[in-house]
N, C-alpha and C positions, 0 to 999 in steps of 0.2 A: 760761747764761741767755740767752734771746732778748729783744729789745725787744718791748714791747707793741705790737700792731698793730691798727688798725681792721679789723674783720672784712671779709674780701674785698677789702681795699685794701692799698696799699703801706705800709711802715713810715712813721709820721708823725713827722718832725722831732725824734725824741727822740735827740739826738746824744750820743754817748759821748766826744766830743772832750774831752781832759783839760784841766782848768783847774788853775792852780797851787795846790798844797796847802800851806796854812799850816803844818801839822804837819811836812810834809816839809822845808819851808824851815827850820823851827826845828832839825830834826835835822841839816840840812846845816850850819847855823852851829855846832852842837855838834861834829860830826865834823871840821869844818874846823880845829878847834884842834889836831888831830894833824898835825904837820909833814909835808908832802909827800904828804898823802892826796889822790889824784886823784878826788874824789867831790863831786858837787853834788846833794844830795837833791832840791832844788827843781826840777831839770831832769830827774830820773830818769824820770819818767812823762810827759814832754812828748810829745804825740801830733801826728801819727803818729810812731812810732819810726823813727829813721833806719836806713838799710841798714847792715849790719855792715861792709861794705867787704871788701877783700882781707885774708885771714888772714895771720899771720906765715908767711913762707916755710919756716921750719924746723919748723913744727908738722906732726905726722902727720895723715893723712886723718881719723883718729878725732877728734883735737883740733879740727880745722877744721869738723867736722860740726855742723849745726843740728838734726839729727834726734834726738828724745828717746831712741829705742832705743839710739843710740850713746852718749849720756850714761849710759844704764843699764848699759853694759858695766863701768863702774867704780862708779857710784852705784846699786847694785843695789836696795837697800831703797827708796830714794826713788823710783826708776822704777816698781817694782812697786806702791807705794802710789798714785802718780800715775795709773797705768793704770786704777785702780778708781774714780777721782774724776770729778766732774762737769767739772772743768777739762779732763780728757783727752777728754771727749765734747762740748766746747763747739762743735765743728764738726759739729753733728748733722744728720740728714736734714731735720728741720724748719727749721733755719736755712738749709741749702743750698737747699732747695726754694724758700724765699723769696728768697734771693740771686739765683737764676737769673732772677728777674723784675725785679731792680733795675738802676739805672744804676750806673756806676763809682763815682760819689761816694758813693752810699748804701752800696754794698758796702764801700768803704774805711772808712766810719764804723763799720759793724757789726763788721768784723774787728779794729778797734782793741782790743776786749776778747776776742772769740771766737777770734782767731788773730792776735796783735798784732805779730808780726815783719813788717817790710817785705817780707822774702823770702816769707812766707806769702801775702801779698796778690798778689805777682807770680806765685807758683805757681798760685794759684787762677785768676787771670785767664788765664794760659796754658792751663790745663786747660779752663776754660770755653770758650775759643775752639776747642778741639779736640773733646772729646766728654764727655758726662756720665759715661761709664763710667770715665774716668780721674780724676774730681774727688776721689774718695775714696782715691786712691793716692799723693798727693803730700805735700809738707811742710805744706800748709794743713790736712790731715786731722788733724794732731797737736793742733789746737785750741790751748788755752792751755797750751803746753808749757814745757819747762825754760828755753829761751832768752828767752821773753817776760818772765820775772821776773829771770833771772840774767845776762843777756848784753847788753852795750852795746859796739858797736865791737870785738867780739871780746875785750873785757875781761870777766872773770867777777866777779860780785858776790854776796855772801851775808851771813848774820847774824853776829853776834859769835861768836868761837871758843867752842865748847862747853866748859864747865868754867871757863875763865878769864875769859870775857866780853871778851876783847881785840878791839879793832877796828883797822883800818888795813890796810896792804898786807902780804900774806904773802910768802914767798920766791918771787921771780919765776922761779926755776929749777924750780919745781914744775910738774906737768902743766898744760897750756894757760895758762902764764904766771902761775899762782897765782890768788889771789882777793883782792878788796878787801872787807873785812868792815866792815859798818856797822849801827848800831842801827836804821836805817830798816826793815830786814827784820823786826823784831820789833814794829813799831808798827802800830796800826790805820790810820794814814794811808796806809801802803803798800797796804792792801786797798781803801781808798776810791777809788783810781783807777778801778776798775770798779764798785764797789758803792755809789756815791753819785752820783746825778744832780744837775746844777746847779739852783739855786733858780729860775732863770728858766724852767725847764721844769716848774714845779710845777702840780699839779691840786688845786684847793681849798686852796692854800697849802702843799702838801706834794709834793715830787718823787715821781715814781712809784716810784723806788727811793731810799730815804732812810736806809739802814742805818747809815751812819757817823754821821749826825746823831742818830739814835735811840740809838746806842751811847754817844755823848758824854754824854748826860744819864742814863745807866743806872747802877744801883748797881754793876754790874760795872766800869764805867769808873772810878768813884770808888774801887774796891778795887784798881785797877791791873791788872785783867784786860783783855786785848786780844782782837781777833778771833782771833789765833793761839792764845790760851789754850784756846779751845774747839774751833776748827776745824783746828788743827794741833798737837794735844797732843804734847809731847815732840818737836816739829819733824816730826811725821809729815805727809807730803804727801797728806792724805786729803780735806780740805775737805768733810766730811759736812754735810748740811743737811736741808732739808725732805723730801727723797726718802728719807731714812734713818730707819727706825722707832726705832732705838736712840738716835739723836741727838735726835729729837723727844721721845721719852720722857724723856730726861735733862733737858730744859728745862722740863718741865711737872710739875705735881702734880695728881692726880685725887683727889677726895674724894666720898664718897657718904653719904647718911643716909636714914632712913625715919622716918615718924611715922604717926599714924592717918589723916591726909589723903592721903598719897602718898609718893613717893620724890623725892630731890633729888640732882642730879648737878652737880658743880662742877669746873671746870678752871682752874687758876691758873698764870700765867706766873711760875714761881719760879726759873728758871735760864737763860732766854734773854736775852741782853744787848741786845736790841732788840725791836721789835714782833714779836708772833707772830700770823700770819706777817709777815715784813718786806716782802714784795713783793706786787703786786696780781694775780699769776697763781694762787697756790694758793687753795683753799677748804677750810676746816675746818668740819665739821658735828658738833655734839653731838646724839646720838639717845637717845630714851627711848621704850619701848613696853611696854604691858601684855601679859602672856602668858595664854593660855587654859590649861585643865586639862592639855592635852597638851604644854604648853611652846611652842606656836606663837604667833607674833606676832599680836596683834589690831590689824591695820593702821589701823583707824579711830581708834586711841588714840595713834598715834605723835606725839611732840612733837620739834621740831627747834630748834636754836639755831645760827646761822651765825656763824663767826668768820672774817672776811675783809675786805679792802678791795675793794669792787666799783666798777669804773669802766666807762664806756661811751663810745664815740665817737659823738656826736650833733651834728647841725647844724654839721659842720665842725670840731669841737673835742672834746677829752676833757672829760668831766664825772665827778664822783664821785657815785655813787648812795648809798653808805653806807660806813662804816668802823667795824667792830666788832672790830678786832684788839685784842689784849691787849698793852699796854705792860708792862714789867717790874713785877711786883707786882700787876697787875690780875687779876681773875677774871671768868669767865662762868658763869652758873648756869642750870640747866634743872630744872623741876619737872613732875611728872606725877602725876595722881590714880590711885588704884588701879583705877578703872573696873570694879568688880566682880570684880577678880582678886586673887589672893594673891601674885602675882609680877610683877616688872618687870625688863626688861633695859635696860641703858644701855651706850653705847659712843661712842668718838670716831672719826670717819671723816676721814682725811687724804687730800686729792686734790691732789697737788703741781702737776699740769699742767692744772688745771681750765679756765682761760681759753682755753688753746690747744685742749684736748680738746673743749670744748663750743662754742666760738665761732670762733676763728681758723681752725683746720684745716678744719672742715666748710664754712665760707664760702669758703675758698680753693679747695676741691675743686669748689665750684659754679661758680667763675669761671675756673679754669685749664683750658686745652684738655685734654680727656680723652686719657689715654695719654701726655701730654708728660712730659719728664724731671722737671719741677717737680712735676707732679701725682703722679707715682709716688713721689717723695720725701716729699711731704706726706702721702700715704696711708700710707706706712710710719711716719711720725712720729705720725700719729693712732693707729695700732695700738699703738705703743710707749707713748704717753701713757695709753692705756686700761689698761695693766698697772701703772701707778705708784701707784694708790690703795692704802691699807692701813688697818687698824683697830687702835686702841689702847684699853686700859683697859676691855675688855668685861667686864661684871659683871652677875650676876643678884641682885636684891634681893628680900627676902621681907617681906611685911606683918607688923608686930609683933603 
């Protein structure tokens, strides 16, 4: 995920600097009851992350490495899952194209979530000073990799032991000094480090990304379901979301009906434990159109219903134009008359990268020097964004 940006301008002060997490602090107090546990959950996501420092001298080169592919030598399944995730692509062409126009402080803020290790920031700045051709070949290119979540000062951390639920320090004679197991890794507070913006950056009373706060008041939270329950099922490192048709389908219920006056299309947020969509970048559009005798769309009959949070940067600040997103349990409805036809087609269009595809990238391409490294990356990102939309629940309904 990239920060929202005023079209054609630099990223505006939406800092991702971490604030102390109350939930993490509570977990720290709980885990601290285990004698000798060297873990403080309240400080785990204190940003920026400190450099790892010198690794233990008796570790192998593989154990010392911060490169995800090296972690994957032993953690094969987790690495293959991560490679297909948005986390692995957090250091995207669209992000890098913007970073190349930023100052060092702004770059450091962005990378706190997109490539959080201190060593990744240093790697990016080194490559930036050399040439654009090398930027995608270093540690920063790994995006939100293994070390960002699991490594602090060359100490490895992870969730409670599978099966037993045990927390604490494993055998230190194990590879890379073993692991400290903590319940923090199975909590939504862990994810909130990047997926909850602070309240003082709210637009119309709501942070631009408010996912953790939305989850806290959801039925899923009341049932004990966490972010990981849906986005890391069985601890899979997949983090599927708005870009994944199967994930979106699982969170929604589509209903249709017909009567003498026309057809009705309903979308309900029945399985998403936060607003759908949770961020202000995607746009979801419900469509309904009457068909002629040959089954072709009668375009003048098309009805639309937008499900999105629409924000704009105007007169030096962000403003909210509308918010039609669906909180858990809410529905959106679309009705269409028969318009002299006996058939109607309905479908849901999901445009995951809408704001970047239609506003940010086109405006940047107008302002960046033609042929520059930044412009080339933004052009690539624009093409990639154009491939992300997909259609769900397409159905043809007949007049009774």
